[in-house]
N, C-alpha and C positions, 0 to 999 in steps of 0.2 A: 318503799318507793325507790330507793336507790337501785334495787334490782331491776325495777321496771325501767328506770332511766337508762341503765346500761344496755338493756335490750335494744332500744332504738339505736343506740350508738353502734352496738355490735351489728345490728341489722344494716345500718348505714355503711359500716365497713364492709360487710358482706356484699352489699349492693355495689359498693365501689369496686370491690374485687370482681364481681360479676360484670359490672359495667365496663371495666377494663377488658374483660374477655369478650364482651359483646362488641366493642369497637374493633377488637382484633379480628373477630369473625366477619365484620362488615367490610374490612379492607379486601380480603380475598373475594368477597361477593362483588365488589366494585371492579376488581380486575377481571373477573369473569364477565361482567357487563360490558366492559370496554372491549374485550376479546370478541364478544357476540356482535357488537356494533362494527368492529373491524371486519369480521367475516361477512356481515351483511353488506358493508360498503364494497368489498372486493367482488362479491357476487353481482351487485348492481352495476359496477363498472364493467364487468365482463359482459353483462347483458346489453349494456348501452353500446359497447364496442362491437358486439356481434350484430346489433341492429344497424349501426352505421355501415359496417362492412356489407351487409345485405343490400343496402340502398346505393352503394357506390357502383358506377358502371364497371362491368366485367369485360376485360379484353380477352377475346377468344384467340386461340392459337392460329386460326385462319387469317386474322388480320395481321398477326406478326409474321406469318409465313410469306405473305405477298404485299410488301410495302409498296406504296404508290410512288413512282418516280416524280420528282418535282418538275414542273414545267420549265421550259427554257424560253427565254425572251430574246428575240433578234430585232434590234432597232433598224429600221430602214431609213432613218434620218428624215429631214424635212423636205417635202415636195412643194414647190411653188410653180403653179401653172396658170396660164390664161385660160379661162373658161370660154365656151362658145357664147357669142353675144346674144343677149335677150333684148328684143326691141331696140337694137342698135346700141345698147349700152355694154361696154366692155367691162368685165369683172374678172378677178383672179381668185384663186384658191391657194391657201397655204395650209398644209396638213402635215402633221407629224404622225407617222405610222410605225407601229411595233407589231411584230408577229409573235404569237404564242404558239410554240410547237411542242410536241409530246416527248421528244428525245433530243439528245445532243447530236445524234447522227443526222436528224432532220435539220437541225440548226446549221450544222456544217455544210449540208447540201445547199442550203439557201445562201450561206456566206460564200461558198465556192462559185456561185453564179450570180453574185450581187449586181454587177453591171447590167446583166440581162433582166434581172428582177426589177431593178429600178427603172429601166427603159420601158418594160411592159406596164408598170404602174403609171409612169408618166403619160404614156400613150392613152391609157384608159381614162385618167383624170382629165386630160385636155379635151376629150370628147364629151364632156358633161356640161350641162347648163346650171347656173346658180339655183334656179327654182327647183331643180330636181334634187338638190342636196340640202336644202334648208330644213326640211322636215326630218323627224326621227326615222320614219320608215325609209326615207331617201338615203340617210346615212347608213342604215342597216343594210340596204340593198348594195350600196357602194362597198361596204365591208365584205360582203359575200363575193362581189365581183373582183375586188382586189385579191382575195384569197384564191379565187379561180385563176387569176392572171399569174400569181406566184406559182401555183401548181402546174400550170401549162409550161412554165420554164423549168422548174425543178424536176417534175415527174410527168413528162408529156404523155406517156403510155396510159397511165391511170387517169390523167386529165381528160383524154379523149373518151374514155369509157364513162366517166361521170358527167360529162358535159351535157348530154341529153336530159337526164333527170334534173340537173340544176336549172336548165332553161325552162322547163315546164313547171317548176315550183314557183309559187308566188313569192314576192320579195319579203313581205312581212308574214310572220307565222300566224296562222289563224287562231282565233281565241278559243276554238273548241279542242285544242290539244293537238293540232296537226303538226306541231314542231317535231315530234318524234319521227315523222315520215321523211324528213329531210335526210340526205345522205351524210355520213360522218365526214367531216372536213379536217384534213391534217393540219391546216393553218387557221388559227383564229386571229382575226385582224382587230387590233386595238388602235383607236384614234386617241392620241395623247395631246393633240392640239388640232383645232379645226377653225379656220378663219376664212370667211368669204368677204371680199370688198369689191 
């Protein structure tokens, strides 16, 4: 019996020695598993990065080649004029006008003739009635007329050519897309204050 009892002890020792080897074999297997997960993670991150790049807006070389110049604003200051009387009631208009032009050269042309520009705008405004200017279409028509008055002073040759089409066009753009038919205007008129009393 003693021999049989030693066998289990020797078997246990042998198992312990094998168990020690088994745990030593398991550690390299775990390192290999970590390496596998690391590779999978890198591949996933690369795939996500590629997907994000594919959905980002791409800038073409054409847009870089022709950058758009920023608009230049020329304030014409505040105009205060007496309007034509309506039903015997005298009213006045106070309006702050700023021109948006396409280049610094156009802005310099306006500034160089500012007294004439202001005079032309004052004459235009003083010939209006309050009821013509209260509605949005009335203000839009006034903006076009002010732009034409400025163009007559700054660029009279081209103003004479463009005057005929401007007079035949309606004041408000038609809803069916007729706005594209209007001639290009070098001056966009912006009202930054508009009071009628």
